TIVOSE-750625 format. One record per residue: residue in one letter; x, y, z of N, C-alpha, C in turn. Coordinates in steps of 0.2 Angstrom, whole numbers, padded with zeros to 4 digits, always signed. Layout:
<kolgus>
aXYZXYZXYZ...
</kolgus>
This chain:
<kolgus>
m-0209-0002-0197-0210-0006-0192-0204-0010-0190d-0202-0013-0195-0195-0017-0192-0189-0013-0192w-0189-0008-0193-0184-0003-0192-0183-0001-0184v-0190+0000-0181-0190+0001-0175-0190-0004-0171y-0191-0010-0173-0191-0017-0170-0181-0018-0171l-0178-0017-0174-0170-0018-0176-0168-0012-0171k-0171-0006-0169-0168+0000-0164-0169-0003-0159k-0173-0006-0158-0175-0009-0149-0170-0014-0147g-0169-0020-0152-0167-0025-0151-0157-0022-0152y-0156-0018-0154-0149-0017-0155-0148-0012-0148k-0152-0009-0147-0150-0006-0139-0151-0008-0133r-0156-0014-0134-0155-0020-0127-0149-0025-0128y-0146-0026-0135-0138-0030-0137-0133-0025-0134v-0133-0020-0136-0128-0015-0133-0129-0013-0125l-0135-0013-0122-0134-0012-0114-0132-0021-0113l-0135-0025-0116-0135-0032-0111-0124-0032-0112c-0123-0030-0118-0114-0030-0119-0110-0026-0112i-0115-0020-0111-0109-0017-0107-0112-0020-0098v-0117-0023-0099-0117-0025-0092-0113-0032-0090m-0112-0036-0096-0109-0040-0095-0101-0040-0093l-0099-0034-0098-0092-0030-0098-0090-0028-0091l-0096-0025-0087-0095-0023-0079-0093-0029-0076l-0098-0034-0077-0100-0040-0073-0091-0043-0074l-0089-0044-0079-0083-0048-0082-0076-0044-0079g-0078-0038-0079-0073-0033-0075-0071-0034-0069g-0078-0035-0067-0078-0037-0057-0073-0043-0054c-0071-0049-0060-0071-0055-0060-0062-0057-0055g-0060-0052-0056-0053-0052-0054-0051-0055-0046r-0046-0053-0043-0045-0057-0036-0049-0052-0032s-0052-0054-0028-0056-0050-0025-0055-0049-0017e-0050-0055-0014-0051-0055-0008-0043-0048-0007v-0045-0045+0000-0040-0041+0001-0034-0045+0004p-0029-0041+0002-0022-0043+0004-0020-0043+0010e-0018-0047+0012-0013-0049+0020-0011-0043+0021k-0009-0044+0026-0006-0036+0029+0001-0037+0028d+0004-0042+0027+0011-0043+0026+0013-0045+0019d+0008-0043+0013+0010-0043+0008+0015-0039+0004y+0013-0034+0009+0017-0027+0006+0021-0024+0011l+0027-0025+0011+0031-0024+0017+0035-0019+0013i+0038-0015+0019+0040-0007+0016+0046-0009+0020s+0051-0009+0014+0060-0008+0014+0065-0006+0009f+0068+0000+0013+0073+0004+0010+0077+0005+0017e+0083+0011+0013+0089+0010+0015+0090+0019+0015g+0092+0022+0020+0093+0031+0018+0098+0033+0023q+0101+0040+0020+0104+0042+0025+0102+0047+0030d+0103+0048+0036+0100+0054+0039+0104+0060+0039t+0101+0064+0043+0104+0072+0042+0111+0073+0045e+0114+0066+0049+0120+0066+0052+0125+0063+0049g+0122+0059+0042+0127+0054+0038+0125+0046+0041n+0122+0044+0044+0121+0038+0047+0117+0034+0041i+0117+0028+0041+0114+0026+0037+0109+0021+0040i+0102+0022+0038+0096+0018+0042+0092+0015+0036s+0092+0008+0038+0090+0004+0036+0081+0003+0037s+0078-0002+0034+0070-0003+0037+0070-0007+0043s+0077-0011+0044+0077-0014+0051+0075-0010+0056i+0076-0002+0056+0073+0000+0062+0069-0001+0063l+0063-0001+0058+0057-0005+0060+0057-0010+0065s+0059-0013+0067+0059-0020+0071+0061-0017+0079e+0063-0013+0078+0065-0008+0086+0058-0006+0089s+0054-0005+0085+0047-0003+0089+0042-0008+0085k+0035-0007+0092+0030-0011+0089+0024-0007+0083l+0025+0001+0083+0023+0006+0078+0029+0011+0077t+0030+0012+0070+0033+0019+0070+0029+0023+0064m+0031+0029+0066+0027+0033+0062+0032+0036+0058v+0030+0038+0052+0036+0041+0047+0033+0046+0043n+0034+0051+0046+0032+0059+0043+0034+0062+0038v+0033+0061+0032+0035+0064+0027+0036+0073+0027w+0039+0078+0026+0038+0084+0027+0043+0088+0020a+0042+0094+0021+0047+0098+0017+0048+0104+0019t+0055+0107+0019+0058+0112+0023+0053+0120+0020y+0048+0119+0016+0044+0124+0013+0036+0124+0015c+0034+0120+0018+0028+0118+0020+0028+0119+0030n+0021+0124+0028+0020+0128+0035+0017+0123+0040p+0011+0119+0037+0008+0114+0041+0014+0110+0044c+0018+0107+0040+0021+0101+0042+0027+0104+0048l+0030+0111+0049+0033+0114+0051+0029+0115+0059r+0023+0116+0058+0018+0118+0063+0017+0112+0070e+0017+0106+0064+0015+0101+0068+0021+0097+0071m+0028+0098+0069+0033+0095+0071+0035+0097+0078p+0034+0103+0081+0035+0101+0089+0030+0098+0094g+0026+0096+0090+0021+0091+0096+0022+0084+0093l+0027+0083+0087+0031+0077+0086+0035+0076+0089g+0038+0081+0091+0046+0080+0094+0044+0077+0101e+0039+0080+0105+0037+0078+0110+0033+0073+0111l+0030+0071+0107+0027+0061+0106+0034+0058+0107a+0037+0060+0102+0045+0054+0102+0047+0054+0109k+0047+0058+0113+0050+0058+0120+0047+0055+0126e+0037+0056+0123+0034+0051+0128+0032+0046+0128y+0034+0042+0122+0033+0035+0122+0039+0030+0122d+0036+0025+0123+0044+0019+0126+0045+0018+0120p+0052+0019+0117+0055+0016+0111+0053+0011+0108g+0051+0005+0113+0050+0000+0112+0044-0002+0108d+0039+0003+0109+0032+0004+0108+0031+0009+0101f+0035+0013+0102+0034+0019+0097+0039+0022+0095q+0040+0024+0088+0046+0030+0087+0043+0033+0081i+0047+0039+0079+0046+0042+0074+0050+0044+0069i+0049+0044+0062+0056+0044+0059+0051+0051+0054g+0056+0056+0052+0058+0061+0046+0059+0059+0040i+0054+0061+0035+0059+0059+0028+0059+0068+0025i+0065+0071+0023+0063+0077+0020+0062+0076+0013s+0057+0079+0011+0055+0076+0003+0058+0082+0000d+0062+0087+0000+0063+0091-0003+0072+0091-0002v+0074+0086+0001+0082+0088+0003+0085+0081+0001q+0088+0079-0006+0089+0073-0008+0098+0072-0004e+0098+0065-0003+0107+0063-0003+0109+0067-0008g+0116+0069-0006+0121+0073-0011+0117+0080-0011a+0113+0082-0007+0112+0089-0010+0117+0095-0007p+0115+0100-0008+0121+0104-0007+0122+0106+0000e+0127+0107+0004+0127+0107+0010+0122+0113+0012k+0121+0119+0011+0117+0126+0012+0109+0121+0013a+0108+0117+0008+0101+0113+0008+0100+0109+0016l+0105+0105+0016+0106+0100+0023+0105+0106+0030e+0111+0111+0028+0110+0115+0036+0103+0120+0037y+0100+0119+0032+0093+0123+0033+0090+0119+0035a+0088+0114+0033+0082+0107+0035+0085+0106+0043v+0091+0104+0044+0095+0105+0050+0092+0109+0053g+0093+0117+0052+0091+0122+0058+0083+0119+0058l+0077+0118+0054+0072+0121+0055+0070+0113+0060i+0074+0108+0060+0073+0102+0064+0075+0105+0070e+0080+0108+0072+0083+0110+0079+0077+0115+0081q+0075+0122+0076+0070+0126+0080+0064+0122+0082t+0062+0117+0079+0055+0115+0080+0055+0109+0085g+0062+0106+0088+0062+0102+0091+0060+0095+0089a+0060+0093+0084+0059+0088+0081+0064+0082+0082d+0067+0081+0088+0071+0075+0088+0071+0070+0089y+0071+0067+0083+0069+0061+0080+0075+0060+0071p+0075+0054+0073+0078+0053+0065+0074+0057+0059h+0078+0060+0055+0075+0061+0047+0081+0061+0044l+0077+0057+0038+0081+0053+0032+0080+0059+0026l+0085+0059+0022+0087+0062+0016+0085+0058+0011l+0080+0063+0006+0076+0058+0001+0082+0054-0004n+0081+0049-0006+0084+0044-0011+0079+0040-0016e+0082+0037-0020+0078+0033-0023+0075+0026-0020s+0078+0024-0013+0077+0018-0009+0069+0020-0006l+0070+0025-0002+0064+0030+0000+0059+0030-0005y+0061+0032-0011+0055+0034-0014+0052+0028-0017r+0055+0025-0020+0052+0018-0021+0047+0015-0015a+0051+0015-0009+0047+0011-0004+0040+0014-0001l+0041+0022-0001+0033+0026+0003+0033+0031-0001l+0036+0034-0007+0033+0042-0008+0030+0040-0016t+0031+0036-0019+0028+0034-0025+0020+0037-0026e+0016+0036-0020+0010+0038-0020+0009+0045-0016v+0014+0047-0014+0013+0053-0011+0012+0059-0014n+0006+0065-0013+0006+0071-0017+0005+0077-0014a+0005+0075-0007+0006+0081-0004+0010+0080+0003v+0012+0084+0005+0015+0086+0012+0011+0090+0016p+0012+0088+0025+0014+0082+0026+0010+0075+0025t+0014+0069+0023+0010+0064+0025+0011+0058+0028t+0008+0054+0032+0011+0050+0038+0010+0044+0037f+0014+0040+0037+0013+0032+0037+0014+0028+0043f+0009+0024+0046+0010+0021+0052+0013+0014+0049l+0017+0011+0051+0020+0004+0049+0020+0001+0056d+0019-0007+0056+0022-0011+0063+0030-0013+0061e+0031-0017+0067+0038-0018+0068+0040-0024+0060n+0037-0027+0057+0039-0029+0050+0039-0026+0045g+0035-0020+0044+0036-0015+0038+0028-0014+0035a+0023-0018+0038+0017-0016+0035+0015-0009+0037v+0011-0007+0033+0009+0000+0033+0002-0003+0035l-0001+0001+0040-0007+0001+0043-0011+0007+0046d-0009+0013+0042-0013+0019+0041-0008+0023+0037v-0013+0028+0034-0010+0032+0031-0013+0039+0033v-0009+0046+0035-0016+0051+0035-0011+0057+0029v-0013+0060+0025-0013+0065+0023-0014+0071+0025g-0010+0077+0027-0011+0082+0031-0008+0083+0038s-0008+0088+0040-0004+0090+0047-0010+0087+0053m-0010+0088+0058-0013+0085+0064-0011+0089+0070e-0015+0091+0076-0014+0093+0083-0008+0087+0085k-0005+0088+0092-0001+0084+0098-0007+0079+0098a-0013+0081+0100-0017+0079+0103-0020+0072+0098a-0021+0074+0093-0026+0071+0086-0020+0066+0086w-0015+0067+0085-0008+0062+0083-0009+0057+0089e-0010+0058+0096-0008+0055+0102-0015+0049+0100e-0021+0050+0099-0026+0046+0099-0025+0043+0095k-0023+0043+0089-0020+0038+0082-0016+0035+0083i-0010+0037+0088-0005+0032+0089-0007+0026+0096n-0012+0028+0101-0014+0024+0103-0020+0019+0102g-0023+0021+0098-0028+0018+0095-0025+0013+0090l-0018+0013+0086-0015+0009+0083-0011+0005+0090l-0007+0009+0094-0004+0002+0099-0008-0003+0103e-0014+0001+0103-0020-0005+0106-0022-0012+0101k-0022-0010+0094-0023-0014+0088-0017-0020+0088e-0011-0017+0090-0005-0021+0089-0005-0028+0094
</kolgus>
């Protein structure tokens, strides 16, 4: 009889400990960080050799940063629509920047030429940056699929992230919605 009572008491004790650990584990910082707590800062080289830094973000209310790869068919399929969007919006309101995730700064000329050929072929006429450590640390540490698209405000705060490709009309809807919030 005493043994049964001890087993019940032990189970209650263990259950109480688990509940306490769960409750105490949730006692950290509970408020959502402010939008400007995590500002993106980077410096990189575009396909023409120009240095572009995060200061470019201040030139538009909203910047779309599209991370793509030369081997990614969904990336290449959406790029013509992105090229059209880049031309349709006022640059003071919206701009697009591409990051070629599989062509690094200092890559062989053949790799760069291939990427530039794809950009020209798809009509994606906006700046495309070559991958480097600065870009990787600023945006790509959590990227595990391409395309991945970030929307940043003029200060470099991340407003939204989209994983996967979308049609031009869906991007337009997303862009207009974010511009209305700004």
